[in-house]
C-alpha positions as CSV (number, residue, x, y, z in Angstrom):
1,X,-15.6,10.7,-1.9
2,X,-16.8,8.0,-4.4
3,X,-14.1,7.1,-6.9
4,X,-15.2,7.0,-10.5
5,X,-14.6,3.5,-12.0
6,X,-13.7,3.8,-15.6
7,X,-11.7,0.6,-15.9
8,X,-12.9,-3.0,-15.8
9,X,-9.8,-4.0,-13.8
10,X,-11.3,-3.2,-10.3
11,X,-14.8,-4.1,-9.2
12,X,-17.0,-1.4,-7.8
13,X,-17.5,-2.7,-4.2
14,X,-19.6,0.3,-3.1
15,X,-22.8,-1.8,-3.3
16,X,-21.5,-3.9,-0.5
17,X,-21.4,-1.0,2.0
18,X,-23.9,-1.9,4.6
19,X,-23.9,1.3,6.6
20,X,-21.5,4.0,7.7
21,X,-19.8,1.6,10.0
22,X,-18.8,-1.1,7.5
23,X,-16.8,-0.4,4.3
24,X,-15.5,-2.8,1.6
25,X,-11.9,-2.4,0.5
26,X,-9.0,-3.9,-1.5
27,X,-5.3,-3.3,-2.1
28,X,-3.6,-3.6,-5.4
29,X,-0.6,-5.6,-4.3
30,X,1.2,-7.5,-1.5
31,X,4.7,-8.8,-1.0
32,X,5.6,-11.2,1.8
33,X,9.0,-12.4,2.9
34,X,9.0,-16.2,2.5
35,X,12.1,-16.6,4.7
36,X,10.1,-15.9,7.8
37,X,7.5,-18.5,7.1
38,X,10.2,-21.1,6.4
39,X,11.7,-20.4,9.9
40,X,8.4,-20.0,11.8
41,X,9.1,-16.3,12.5
42,X,6.5,-13.5,12.1
43,X,6.2,-12.6,8.4
44,X,7.0,-9.2,7.0
45,X,4.4,-7.8,4.6
46,X,4.5,-4.9,2.1
47,X,1.1,-3.7,0.9
48,X,0.8,-1.2,-1.9
49,X,-2.0,0.7,-3.5
50,X,-1.5,2.0,-7.1
51,X,-3.2,5.1,-8.2
52,X,-2.9,6.6,-11.7
53,X,-1.7,10.1,-12.3
54,X,-5.2,11.1,-13.4
55,X,-7.0,10.1,-10.2
56,X,-4.6,10.5,-7.2
57,X,-4.3,13.9,-5.5
58,X,-0.8,14.0,-3.8
59,X,-1.6,17.3,-2.1
60,X,-4.5,15.9,0.0
61,X,-3.3,12.3,-0.2
62,X,-6.5,10.4,0.5
63,X,-9.2,12.3,-1.5
64,X,-9.4,9.6,-4.2
65,X,-9.1,6.7,-1.9
66,X,-12.4,5.2,-0.7
67,X,-13.2,5.6,3.0
68,X,-12.7,1.8,3.5
69,X,-9.3,1.9,1.7
70,X,-8.1,4.9,3.6
71,X,-9.0,3.2,7.0
72,X,-7.4,-0.1,5.8
73,X,-4.1,1.4,4.7
74,X,-3.7,3.6,7.7
75,X,-4.5,0.7,10.1
76,X,-2.2,-1.7,8.3
77,X,0.7,0.7,8.7
78,X,0.3,0.6,12.5
79,X,1.0,-3.2,12.6
80,X,4.6,-4.3,13.3
81,X,6.2,-5.9,10.3
82,X,3.7,-4.3,7.9
83,X,4.9,-1.7,5.4
84,X,2.4,0.3,3.3
85,X,3.0,2.4,0.2
86,X,0.6,4.4,-2.0
87,X,2.2,4.5,-5.4
88,X,1.3,7.0,-8.2
89,X,2.0,6.2,-11.8
90,X,0.8,5.8,-15.3
91,X,0.7,2.7,-17.5
92,X,2.7,0.6,-15.1
93,X,5.4,3.3,-14.6
94,X,5.7,4.6,-11.1
95,X,6.4,8.3,-10.7
96,X,5.9,9.0,-7.0
97,X,5.2,7.1,-3.9
98,X,4.0,7.9,-0.4
99,X,5.0,5.7,2.6
100,X,2.3,5.3,5.2
101,X,3.8,5.0,8.7
102,X,1.9,4.7,12.0
103,X,-1.3,5.8,10.3
104,X,0.3,8.9,8.7
105,X,0.7,9.5,5.0
106,X,4.2,10.9,4.5
107,X,5.3,13.3,1.8
108,X,5.5,12.1,-1.8
109,X,8.9,10.9,-3.0
110,X,9.9,10.9,-6.7
111,X,10.6,7.5,-8.1
112,X,10.8,5.3,-11.2
113,X,11.1,1.6,-11.9
114,X,14.8,1.5,-11.0
115,X,14.2,3.3,-7.7
116,X,11.2,1.1,-6.9
117,X,13.2,-2.0,-7.4
118,X,15.9,-0.6,-5.0
119,X,13.2,0.2,-2.5
120,X,11.9,-3.4,-2.7
121,X,15.4,-4.7,-2.2
122,X,15.8,-2.5,0.8
123,X,12.5,-3.7,2.2
124,X,13.6,-7.3,1.7
125,X,16.9,-6.7,3.3
126,X,15.3,-5.0,6.3
127,X,12.9,-8.0,6.7
128,X,15.9,-10.4,6.5
129,X,17.9,-8.4,9.0
130,X,14.9,-8.6,11.4
131,X,14.8,-12.3,10.9
132,X,18.5,-12.7,11.9
133,X,17.9,-10.7,15.1
134,X,14.7,-12.7,16.0
135,X,15.4,-15.0,18.9
């Protein structure tokens, strides 16, 4: 499904699609744990895609994501040390998010800015714990 681009904040990359085998994509955000890089350990990444309340269908999950973006997020979620979330919100306020794990979109979870900050802190602590257990 082709997403309608009403804002000027994201480029329409559909013109770059060469054929049905190659799709352009992007993600809205990325966090990386710097502690890992400083110690030469494999880094931990958190990718997130933000969708507005008006365009994201939580029932079907991927309807409003482009084909390339759907493939990208599902495949990233299969890589060790990679965390993927699809966040739903409006005007910078998160309302729900869906973790993507091992290529599967999980059920939506209610959230807000306070809960999202807690989730980020939990992700950071998990990454740091993995660093302490890395030989």
